[in-house]
Structures are given as C-alpha cells and as structure tokens.
C-alpha positions in Angstrom: 19.1 -14.4 -4.9 15.9 -12.1 -6.0 17.4 -9.2 -7.6 17.1 -5.6 -5.6 13.4 -4.1 -6.5 13.6 -0.3 -7.2 10.3 0.8 -5.8 8.7 3.9 -5.5 6.6 4.5 -2.1 3.5 6.6 -1.9 1.7 7.6 1.4 -0.4 10.2 2.6 0.4 10.3 6.8 2.6 8.5 9.3 4.4 6.3 7.2 4.6 3.4 9.4 4.4 0.8 6.4 7.3 2.5 4.8 8.9 2.3 7.8 8.9 -1.3 8.4 10.1 -1.5 4.9 13.3 0.7 5.6 13.9 -1.0 8.7 13.9 -4.3 7.1 16.1 -3.2 4.3 18.5 -1.6 6.6 18.7 -5.1 8.8 19.3 -6.7 5.2 16.3 -8.4 5.1 14.4 -7.0 2.2 16.4 -6.3 -0.8 15.1 -2.9 -2.3 16.0 0.3 -3.6 13.6 2.7 -2.3 14.0 5.6 -5.0 11.4 7.9 -4.1 8.8 8.8 -1.6 5.6 10.4 -2.8 3.5 11.7 -0.4 -0.4 13.7 -0.9 0.2 15.9 2.0 2.6 18.3 3.1 4.1 18.0 6.9 3.6 14.2 7.3 5.4 11.9 9.6 6.2 9.8 6.5 8.3 12.4 4.7 10.0 13.1 7.9 10.8 9.2 8.1 12.1 8.9 4.5 14.1 11.8 4.8 15.8 10.3 7.9 17.5 7.6 5.9 18.5 10.0 3.2 15.8 9.0 0.9 14.6 11.5 -1.8 11.0 12.9 -1.1 8.2 14.8 -3.1 5.1 16.2 -2.5 1.7 16.4 -4.9 -0.4 18.0 -2.8 -4.1 16.3 -3.2 -5.7 19.9 -1.7 -4.7 21.1 -5.0 -6.7 18.4 -7.4 -10.0 19.5 -5.7 -12.6 21.4 -8.2 -15.5 22.2 -6.9 -15.4 20.4 -3.6 -14.6 17.0 -5.2 -11.1 15.6 -5.9 -10.2 15.5 -9.8 -8.0 12.0 -9.4 -7.6 12.0 -12.8 -5.6 15.3 -12.9 -3.3 14.2 -9.9 -2.8 11.2 -11.5 -1.2 12.2 -14.6 0.7 14.4 -12.4 1.8 11.6 -10.2 2.5 9.4 -13.9 4.7 12.2 -14.7 7.0 12.0 -12.0 6.8 7.9 -12.0 7.3 7.1 -15.1 10.4 8.2 -16.1 12.0 6.9 -13.3 11.2 3.4 -14.2 10.8 1.5 -11.0 10.2 -1.9 -10.7 7.2 -1.3 -8.6 5.3 1.2 -6.8 4.5 0.2 -3.2 1.1 2.2 -1.8 1.8 2.6 1.8 -1.2 4.4 3.5 -1.8 6.4 -0.2 -5.3 7.7 0.6 -6.3 9.2 -3.1 -7.6 7.2 -5.7 -4.4 6.6 -8.2 -5.6 6.2 -11.9 -3.4 3.7 -13.7 -2.1 3.9 -17.2 -1.8 0.7 -19.0 2.2 0.4 -18.4 1.8 0.1 -14.7 -1.0 -2.4 -14.5 0.6 -5.3 -12.5 3.6 -3.1 -11.1 1.4 -1.1 -8.3 0.8 -3.0 -5.0 -1.4 -2.2 -2.3 -1.8 -3.3 1.5 -5.7 -2.9 2.7 -6.3 -3.9 6.6 -8.9 -6.0 5.9 -9.5 -9.6 4.4 -10.9 -8.6 0.9 -13.4 -8.6 -0.2 -14.8 -7.9 3.2 -14.7 -4.1 4.5 -13.1 -2.6 1.4 -14.1 -0.4 -1.4 -14.8 3.4 -1.4 -14.5 5.1 1.7 -13.2 1.8 3.7 -9.9 3.1 4.8 -7.7 3.2 8.0 -9.9 3.7 11.3 -13.1 3.4 9.1 -12.2 -0.5 8.5 -11.5 -1.4 12.0 -14.7 0.1 13.2 -16.7 -1.6 10.4 -15.1 -5.0 11.7 -15.9 -4.1 15.3 -19.5 -3.3 14.8 -19.8 -6.3 12.4 -19.2 -8.7 15.0 -16.7 -10.9 12.9 -14.6 -13.2 14.7 -11.5 -12.8 12.1 -9.8 -10.2 10.6 -6.5 -9.3 8.8 -4.9 -7.9 5.9 -4.4 -8.2 2.2 -1.9 -7.6 -0.2 -2.9 -7.1 -3.9 -2.3 -5.5 -7.1 -3.8 -2.5 -7.7 -6.1 -1.8 -10.7 -8.4 1.4 -11.8 -10.9 -0.1 -9.1 -11.3 0.1 -5.5 -9.7 -2.4 -3.5 -10.6 -5.1 -6.4 -6.7 -6.1 -7.8 -5.7 -9.7 -8.1 -4.9 -10.6 -4.5 -1.1 -11.6 -3.8 -1.3 -12.8 -0.2 -3.5 -12.3 2.9 -2.8 -12.9 6.6 -5.4 -13.4 9.2 -6.0 -12.5 13.0 -8.3 -13.0 15.5 -11.2 -10.3 16.6 -12.2 -10.8 20.1 -15.8 -9.5 21.4 -13.7 -7.3 23.9 -12.1 -5.7 21.0 -11.9 -1.8 20.3 -11.4 -0.5 16.8 -7.7 0.2 18.0 -7.2 -3.5 19.7 -8.0 -4.9 16.0 -5.9 -2.2 14.4 -2.9 -3.2 16.3 -3.4 -6.7 15.5 -3.8 -6.3 12.4 -0.5 -3.9 11.9 1.4 -6.9 13.5 0.3 -8.6 10.0 0.9 -5.8 7.7 4.3 -6.2 8.8 4.9 -9.5 7.8 2.8 -9.6 4.6 3.8 -6.5 2.7 7.6 -7.8 2.7 6.7 -10.9 1.9 4.7 -9.9 -1.1 7.7 -7.7 -2.1 10.0 -10.9 -1.9 7.9 -13.0 -4.1 8.0 -9.9 -7.1 11.6 -9.8 -6.7 12.0 -13.6 -6.8 9.7 -13.3 -10.0 7.4 -16.1 -8.7 4.0 -14.1 -9.4 1.7 -14.7 -12.1 -1.5 -13.0 -13.0 -4.1 -14.7 -14.5 -7.2 -12.7 -14.6 -8.1 -12.2 -10.6 -5.8 -15.0 -10.1 -2.3 -14.6 -8.6 -0.4 -17.8 -9.2 2.6 -18.6 -7.2 5.5 -20.5 -8.2 7.1 -23.0 -5.8 
C-alpha cells in the first residue's frame, strides 16, 4: 500500500482541481492528507470547497505583493515558504495557482502542477486557463490535453510526470476544449499523486523515470 501523502494545495480560483482530489480522497480512491489550502485571493470558491470539508485554509493575497504595478514574486514566495516549510509536506500541489512561485532548494522535486495543454505546446509565461484553450483553437491543432509536471523556477519547464491527450475538433470553441481537457485532468492529477505516493518516480535531469 502506498503511504498517505501529506499535501498542501495552492490555488487562486474555483478549486475544481482541489475538489477532484477531495472527492477521490473521500471515496477512498486517493490516500492523501490535505494539510492546508493556500489561496492567492480572498473569497474564492476554492476556499469554500476546502472549508466545507474541514480543511484548514490560509490566504496570501497576491495583490499585497505588487510594487509599482509589477508583482514581486520573490517576496510573495518568501512569505509562502515561511508557511509551507515548517509544515514539512510530502508534496505541494498547484491547483490553478496563478502566481509564479519561486522554490527554495529544499522543495525542488516536491512541487507538482497540472497544465491544460501538452507541454511544450501552449505553455510558458501568460499561458494559463482560458488563454491556453483559445490558443489551441486558433492554432488548428487536432490534439490537446494536459500535463502533470514537477515545478521548477522556470514557467512550465519542469520534468514531465505524465500527459493525457484528447481530440480537438474544427467546430470546437475554447469552452469545448476546456471541458474535454478537464476530464483528462481529473484522471491525470490523481494518477501522478499515486505514483509519488508509491515512490515510483525518479528525476534524471529533464526526464522522469517511472518504476514498474
């Protein structure tokens, strides 16, 4: 049996990815202990979802870290790390966290994210949420999907754990693609968490090796 993962989830909005993790945990299909949910915004649905299940929440408002109209991600990350490091989580899960989180050395290989495209396509700075699906439709590609990857201090460039694909049709709107991709996200993220819990992942440079 895999060990129960002690995780901290970080989000900025509705928390649908968090809800998927909670639902699977409650159904006994994912053995995680959600120690804390951190939001970069006050009053978002993701906080309500966490509180409804008795999960501790905290807000680190990104608006407090803007200097001259520009975000000071370094200062915000230092605040986040002052909260996260003492709790000693096994894993930090970014669940729609829309801020750039600068990792200290001790958290490299311990932070995962899910991106709504097949990296290295449609990713990088500014490519998040609906912007991704709009770009997918405008490009005319026939396949999209999602990518679960380890986070590094470079946008969407960390080692890839797994990907799931879905078709894109020429009649699709960005909302159509988003809905289809989200179905795959609901499968991909828990699968990646199980692999971490089972200690089946090894990072070798940019490559993630999965033990049988």
